[in-house]
Residue, then its C-alpha position, 0 to 999 in steps of 0.5 A: m495882459l489878459v484879464i478874467d473879470a469874475h463879475l459882470d452883469l452884462s445881460w441885465n444891462a442889455l435887457q433890463w437897462n436896454r443897452d446894446l452892448l455891441e455898441s461902444v461905451n461912448t455911443i451908449r452914453v450919448k444915447e442915454g444923455r437925456m435919461a434920468g436915473k443913477g448910472r445913465a450916460q455914465n456906463t463903463v462896460a460894453l463889448p468893444e471896450m472889453r476887447r480893448g481891455r483884453v477881458a478874454v473871459s468874464f463870469a457873466t451873470m443872470l441877476v433876478r430877485s423874487t422879492g414880491q416887490t416890482a418897483s425896480h428892474i431887478d425885483y419880480g413878484s414871483a419865482a415864476q417871473a424870476y425864472g422867466i426873466a433869468h432864462g431871457q438873460l441866458a438867451y441873450y448870451r446864447a444869441l451873442e454866441a450864435d452871432g459870433h461875438a462870444r463863446v459860452l464856456a462850460d468845460g475844461p477843454s473849451l476853456r483851454r482852447h479859448v485861452d490858447e487862442w487869446e494868448r496867440w492873439e495877444g502875442s501876435g500884436a493884432d488889432p484890438a478890434d479884431t480879437p477872438p470872441l469874448g468868453f462867458v462863464i455863466s453865473m447866477e447872482g442870487a438863486d431866486p430864479i431856481r424854482d426848487p433845488a431839484q431844478l438846478e440840474a436843468w440849469w446846469n444842462a442849460g450852461l449855468r456853472l457858478l452860483g451865488p445863493t443870494h443878493y441884497g436882502p432876504g432871498r429865497y435860499a439865504g439871507g443876503t447883504g443887509t440881513e442877519l439871516g442864515l440859510t432858509a429851508l431851501g438853502k441846505p438842499l440847494l447846496q447839497e445839489m450844488s455839491r453833487l453837480g460840482m458847481p462852485l459856490d460863490l459866497s458873495h453877498l451872503s450874510d455872515e450867518a448864511f456864510w458860516d451856515a453854507v461853508s459848514i454844509y458845502d464841501g466843494l470849491v468856493l469863491a467870492s466873485h466880487n468882494n472886498c476886505r472888511a478890515l479896510v472898509p468896515h461893512q457887512r458887504q465886505f468879508s472879514d479876515e476870518q472869512l477871507k482866510l476860510i476861502i484861502e484855506r479852501d483854495g478859493v479866489i477873491g475878486a476885488a470889486f470896483d464899486i467905490w463905496m466898497l473901497q473907501p470907508g464912509f463913502v456915501r452913494g452920491d458923493s464925489n468919486e474924486t478921492v477914490f482911485i484904482d490904487d484903492v482897489v490894489d489895497h484890497i488885492d494886496h490885503v488878500c495876498q498878505l493874508a494868504g502869504n502869496s498871490r494865488h487867491a486874489g483876482i478881479g471881480s469888477d462889477l463895473d456894470g452893477g447898477f452904477g457907472r463912472e460916478q461910482s467908480p474910481c475917478d481914474l477909470d473911464t471904461i473897463a479897458d482901464l483894467q489894463r492899468l492894474p499890472g503897472k500899479l501892482a508892479g509898483r507895489g513890488y509884485a513880480d510878473a508871475d504874481i501879476k499874471n495870477i491876479m489878472y487871470g491865472n487864479w481864476l483859470r486855476l479855479l475853473y480848471a479845478a472845477w471842470g477837471 
């Protein structure tokens, strides 16, 4: 079955981690075998495995923070630096497109043609190595690279189609994970500009305060690209049932994340993953479906390349191709084929078509 993965940090991995994503996961692991650091030689995502896993479309991020800190390969000292790095990440996607490995999808007709081609390929039983190009919907995780709200239209014209205002910590536009901060003075005009352009709002990583500030101002389509359920894992990074119901009521979609600290209560980074399984992801998908009373609001937002690897993924997942294990597990919970299709890719398609007409 085809897959839409609503959250992959591909360009960050390619540029800030210096990974050639045209190579296989195993080749990258071998090259990183002598490297120290979290996630090295443990990666799970590269383009060959995405093809093998039928990940026909992904929401491909630009991920840069302007925090004044320079101690990591995500933080930069100024908004100007963040702006430059983000444009470099966007240029990476355009380079893959120019070389025929990917397509940047930015409107309804291009998305429809792309999915039709993948469905024809899937029905033909062709070689997984000979798929159509991968489809990328360009997203920004944390709006720090947008120097001011008026610049958002230029980013739209460059191909940006989805935006989450913040990431971890205090952002330029909103309080993020680990804070109790709401929108900043820049936040409201950014949301107003998003509404004008018709750019869907990714609520992932917003603090509770910023979440409720944002949905009171922004009246367009909302989503949570990579979020799990606080009822199952009590932490501010997950969304409460009240927040999930708000997204459902506004016909949004919640993408289940595979980072295991978001799957198992009390998991500490660095602990063994041997007690966490893909079935735990299904628990979060099922919780969303039970809240909604249907399968129309649950999806996948794996975040499998979000700064970690196999060591912080479910123990029965080796690469992103193992997303293909989800249909069988959902069927085992009693989900019908139509519901499984919704969760694997149909719901994200519906949201994109609604956004793009």
